[in-house]
C-alpha positions in Angstrom: 38.9 57.1 -100.6 39.9 53.4 -99.9 36.9 51.6 -98.2 34.3 54.1 -98.7 31.1 52.3 -99.2 28.7 54.3 -101.5 25.0 53.7 -102.3 23.0 55.1 -104.9 19.2 55.3 -104.5 17.0 56.0 -107.4 13.3 56.1 -107.5 12.2 53.1 -109.2 13.6 51.0 -112.3 10.8 50.1 -115.0 11.7 51.9 -118.1 14.8 53.7 -119.5 13.8 57.6 -119.3 15.2 60.9 -118.5 15.9 60.2 -114.8 17.2 56.7 -115.4 20.0 58.1 -117.5 21.1 60.5 -114.6 21.0 57.6 -112.3 22.8 55.5 -115.1 25.4 58.6 -115.1 25.6 58.7 -111.2 26.6 55.3 -111.3 29.5 55.8 -113.4 30.7 58.6 -111.4 31.4 55.7 -108.7 31.3 52.1 -110.2 31.9 50.9 -106.8 28.1 51.8 -105.6 25.4 49.6 -105.0 22.1 50.2 -106.3 18.5 50.5 -104.5 15.1 51.5 -105.8 11.4 50.8 -104.7 11.0 48.4 -107.6 13.6 47.2 -110.2 11.8 45.8 -113.4 13.7 47.7 -116.1 13.6 45.4 -119.4 16.8 43.4 -120.4 16.7 45.3 -123.5 16.9 49.0 -121.9 19.5 48.1 -119.0 22.7 48.2 -120.5 23.6 51.4 -119.1 23.2 50.0 -115.5 25.8 47.5 -116.5 25.5 44.0 -114.4 23.8 45.9 -111.6 20.3 45.0 -110.3 19.0 47.1 -107.7 18.3 45.9 -104.1 14.5 46.7 -103.8 11.6 47.5 -101.3 8.6 45.0 -100.7 6.6 46.8 -103.5 8.9 44.5 -106.1 6.5 41.9 -105.4 3.0 43.2 -105.4 1.1 42.3 -108.6 1.0 44.4 -111.8 3.4 47.3 -109.8 5.8 47.8 -113.2 2.8 48.5 -115.3 0.7 50.2 -112.7 3.2 52.0 -110.3 1.2 55.0 -110.0 -1.2 52.8 -107.9 1.2 52.2 -105.4 1.8 55.9 -104.7 0.3 55.9 -101.0 2.9 53.0 -99.6 6.2 54.8 -101.4 7.1 56.7 -98.6 6.8 53.8 -96.0 8.1 51.7 -98.4 11.3 54.1 -99.3 12.4 54.1 -95.3 12.3 50.5 -95.5 15.5 50.4 -97.4 18.7 49.7 -95.4 21.8 51.8 -96.2 23.0 52.0 -92.8 26.6 51.3 -93.2 27.2 53.5 -96.3 29.4 56.4 -95.9 27.8 58.2 -99.0 24.5 58.2 -100.5 23.6 59.7 -103.5 19.7 59.6 -104.1 18.3 60.5 -107.5 14.9 61.4 -107.2 11.7 62.9 -108.4 9.1 61.1 -106.2 10.4 59.6 -102.8 14.1 58.5 -103.0 15.5 61.2 -101.1 13.5 59.8 -98.2 15.7 57.1 -97.4 16.9 57.1 -93.8 20.8 57.9 -93.6 23.0 57.2 -90.8 24.5 60.1 -88.9 27.7 59.4 -90.4 27.0 59.3 -93.6 26.5 62.4 -96.3 23.0 62.2 -98.3 23.7 63.8 -101.4 20.4 64.3 -103.8 20.1 65.2 -107.2 16.8 66.2 -107.4 15.0 66.4 -110.6 12.2 68.0 -109.0 9.8 68.0 -105.7 6.9 66.2 -106.4 5.3 67.9 -109.5 1.6 66.6 -108.5 2.1 67.5 -105.1 3.2 71.1 -105.8 2.4 73.5 -108.6 1.0 71.1 -111.1 -1.6 69.8 -108.6 -4.5 71.1 -110.2 -3.5 70.3 -114.0 -2.8 66.4 -112.8 -6.3 66.5 -111.0 -7.8 68.3 -114.0 -9.9 65.1 -115.1 -10.9 63.7 -112.1 -14.6 64.0 -110.2 -16.4 63.0 -107.4 -15.1 61.0 -104.7 -11.7 60.1 -106.8 -11.0 63.6 -106.9 -11.5 64.1 -102.8 -9.3 61.0 -102.3 -6.6 62.3 -104.7 -6.7 65.4 -103.1 -6.2 64.2 -99.3 -3.7 61.6 -100.4 -1.5 64.4 -102.0 -1.9 66.5 -98.9 -0.3 63.9 -96.8 2.7 63.5 -99.2 3.5 67.1 -99.6 3.6 66.9 -95.5 6.1 63.5 -96.1 8.0 65.2 -98.3 8.8 68.3 -97.1 9.6 66.8 -93.8 11.7 64.4 -95.6 13.9 66.9 -97.4 15.3 67.5 -94.0 17.6 64.7 -94.0 19.3 65.3 -97.0 22.7 66.8 -96.4 23.2 68.9 -100.0 20.5 69.1 -103.0 22.0 69.1 -106.3 19.1 70.5 -108.6 18.5 69.7 -112.2 18.1 73.2 -113.3 17.4 76.8 -112.2 14.0 76.5 -112.5 13.9 73.2 -110.1 16.3 74.8 -107.5 13.2 77.9 -107.3 10.9 74.9 -107.0 13.5 73.6 -104.3 13.4 76.9 -102.5 9.6 76.9 -102.5 9.1 73.2 -101.6 11.6 72.9 -98.6 12.9 76.3 -98.2 16.4 74.8 -99.1 19.0 76.5 -101.3 20.5 73.8 -103.9 24.2 73.4 -103.3 24.8 73.5 -107.2 22.6 73.4 -110.5 24.0 70.6 -112.7 21.7 69.8 -115.8 21.2 66.5 -116.7 23.1 64.2 -119.1 22.5 64.3 -123.1 23.2 61.5 -125.2 25.3 64.1 -127.8 27.0 61.0 -129.5 23.7 59.0 -130.5 21.8 62.2 -131.0 23.5 64.0 -134.0 22.8 65.7 -137.0 21.9 63.3 -140.1 23.1 63.3 -143.8 19.6 62.8 -145.1 17.7 66.2 -146.3 15.4 68.0 -144.1 11.3 67.0 -144.4 8.4 68.6 -144.4 7.0 67.9 -140.9 7.8 69.4 -137.2 7.9 67.1 -134.5 7.8 66.7 -131.1 8.8 63.7 -128.6 7.1 63.4 -125.3 5.5 61.2 -122.7 1.5 61.4 -123.6 0.6 62.8 -119.7 -1.4 66.0 -119.6 1.0 68.2 -118.2 3.0 67.6 -121.7 0.3 69.7 -123.2 0.7 67.7 -126.7 -3.0 68.8 -126.4 -1.9 72.0 -127.5 0.5 71.5 -130.3 -2.6 69.1 -132.0 -4.7 72.1 -131.6 -2.4 74.4 -133.4 -1.9 72.3 -136.3 -5.6 71.4 -136.7 -6.0 75.5 -137.3 -2.6 74.8 -139.9 -3.7 71.9 -142.3 -1.0 72.7 -144.4 1.6 72.0 -141.9 2.8 68.3 -140.6 3.1 67.8 -136.8 4.8 63.8 -135.9 4.4 63.0 -132.3 6.5 60.7 -131.0 5.3 59.0 -127.2 3.0 57.0 -125.5 1.0 57.0 -122.7 -2.5 58.1 -120.6 -3.1 60.8 -123.2 -2.8 58.9 -126.4 -6.5 57.8 -126.9 -7.9 61.6 -126.2 -5.4 62.3 -128.8 -6.4 59.6 -131.5 -10.1 60.9 -130.8 -9.1 64.7 -132.0 -5.8 64.6 -134.4 -6.6 66.1 -137.5 -5.4 64.3 -140.9 -2.1 66.2 -140.6 -1.3 65.1 -137.1 0.8 62.0 -137.0 0.7 59.7 -133.8 3.9 57.5 -134.3 3.8 55.8 -130.7 6.9 55.1 -128.8 10.0 54.4 -131.2 13.4 52.9 -130.2 16.3 55.6 -129.5 17.3 55.0 -133.7 13.8 55.8 -134.1 13.7 59.2 -132.3 16.9 60.4 -133.6 15.7 59.7 -137.4 12.4 62.0 -136.9 14.6 64.4 -135.0 17.4 64.5 -137.7 14.7 65.4 -140.7 12.0 67.4 -139.3 12.1 71.3 -139.7 11.7 71.9 -136.0 10.7 70.4 -132.5 8.0 71.8 -130.7 7.7 71.9 -127.1 4.7 73.2 -125.0 5.5 71.9 -121.6 6.9 73.4 -118.6 9.6 70.6 -118.0 12.0 70.7 -115.1 14.7 70.3 -117.8 13.5 68.8 -121.2 15.5 66.4 -122.1 14.0 66.2 -125.6 14.6 69.3 -126.8 18.1 69.5 -126.2 18.2 66.1 -128.2 16.9 67.6 -131.2 19.1 70.5 -130.7 22.1 68.0 -130.7 20.8 66.8 -134.1 21.0 70.5 -135.6 17.1 70.7 -135.2 15.9 74.0 -134.3 13.4 74.3 -131.1 10.1 76.3 -130.9 9.3 76.5 -127.0 7.3 78.1 -124.1 9.9 80.0 -122.7 9.2 78.8 -118.9 11.2 75.7 -117.0 14.0 73.9 -118.7 13.8 75.3 -122.1 14.4 78.7 -120.8 17.8 77.6 -120.0 18.3 75.4 -123.0 17.3 77.2 -125.9 18.7 80.6 -127.1 15.8 82.8 -128.9 15.8 85.0 -132.0 17.3 87.8 -129.7 20.0 85.9 -129.2 23.7 86.5 -131.2 23.6 82.5 -132.0 19.9 81.6 -131.7 18.7 77.7 -131.6 14.9 78.5 -131.4 12.3 80.6 -131.2 9.9 81.1 -127.7 6.1 81.5 -127.3 4.9 83.3 -123.8 1.7 81.9 -123.3 0.5 78.3 -123.4 -2.1 78.7 -125.9 -2.5 77.1 -129.3 -2.8 80.8 -130.8 0.6 81.3 -129.0 2.0 78.2 -130.7 0.9 79.2 -134.3 2.2 83.0 -133.7 5.8 81.0 -133.0 5.3 78.7 -135.8 4.7 81.7 -138.2 7.8 83.3 -137.0 10.0 80.6 -137.4 9.0 80.4 -141.0 9.7 83.8 -141.0 12.7 84.2 -139.3 14.2 80.9 -138.7 16.9 81.0 -141.4 18.9 82.8 -138.8 19.5 79.6 -136.9 21.9 77.1 -138.1 22.6 73.7 -137.2 26.1 74.5 -136.3 24.4 76.7 -133.6 22.0 74.4 -132.1 24.6 71.1 -131.8 27.1 73.5 -130.1 24.7 74.5 -127.6 23.7 71.0 -127.1 27.2 69.6 -126.7 27.1 72.0 -123.5 24.7 69.3 -121.6 27.0 66.2 -122.5 27.1 63.1 -120.5 30.8 63.8 -120.0 30.4 67.1 -118.8 27.8 65.9 -116.5 30.1 63.4 -115.1 32.9 65.8 -114.6 30.7 68.4 -112.6 28.7 65.8 -110.5 31.6 63.8 -109.5 33.5 67.0 -108.8 30.9 68.2 -106.5 30.3 64.8 -104.6 34.0 64.2 -103.8 34.5 67.9 -102.4 31.3 67.5 -100.7 32.4 64.5 -99.0 36.1 65.5 -98.7 34.5 68.0 -96.3 32.3 66.2 -94.7 35.2 63.9 -93.7 36.9 66.6 -92.3 33.6 67.9 -90.4 33.3 64.4 -88.8 37.4 64.0 -87.7 37.4 67.6 -86.5 
């Protein structure tokens, strides 16, 4: 509609990960939109998907070390997001896994939140995040998370429509906010970049993850320690790297963070992708499928919506049902016994259902319909 002003609000821009891919595609749906974020320290080498846009930011932008130590500024984030001025905009789209949905919107504007998840660390994953904390630090974190949870629930009232990243996120949304998702639209996956290769398959399994405690890469390392004749390649970096280095067996390679082409090469040649996390959606397993690579995954979270188990007519992977090394080992053995039923073509076809084009079509259609309904109600 002519004259309509659109604002897109993202939590923060410090690297190009899954949430940032969603924000970039939302901006492609609304090329006229202005971009807002708590901070924008996105490296030039990674910000091409955002074009020439630089976000309008908060006072946190100038805080020392904020790009590398963002988590230490968590107590200030609710206050900071409320300082972003989006008055005068007709449509506000927040892309939120933390505080972006808490932006204050005028009563004449429609606020659509694409919810990656309610704050995981403040709700059902609180005890996982706090597992390594002891003493006064643990007590302070528990108090902080309690206050964040109260603010997070209260701020949900300012959202007119929630769009959930998966059915699993829709259930988290219902539990956290007592709200129903207006739609479930899975995140976009770059199925153009991630495609089957021509090189023969290698003799290794692979996982790609930020090395955070809740990703449970430690379970995979433990499982492969018990299977010394199999190889695992771990792609990614994060706080768990040092601990994993201390316990990894010789058959586990910690490859660190790779560029997208390096990740693609590892996925294309792997026997299968292994995944033990309860993720909101899980882009990396779908990238593996796009490369024609089967997925061995925990049957929880987003993976349960993107992977078809061996019971399916066109399987794309093997599930395990417990977050234990023993369950991972059993699933690996089942894959090696029955995995020939999984074809690269079925994997690729399943991944195409999560393409960026599909995301833009679905999200754009939902947002335009919601905005048209909103305007009709205002004009009545």
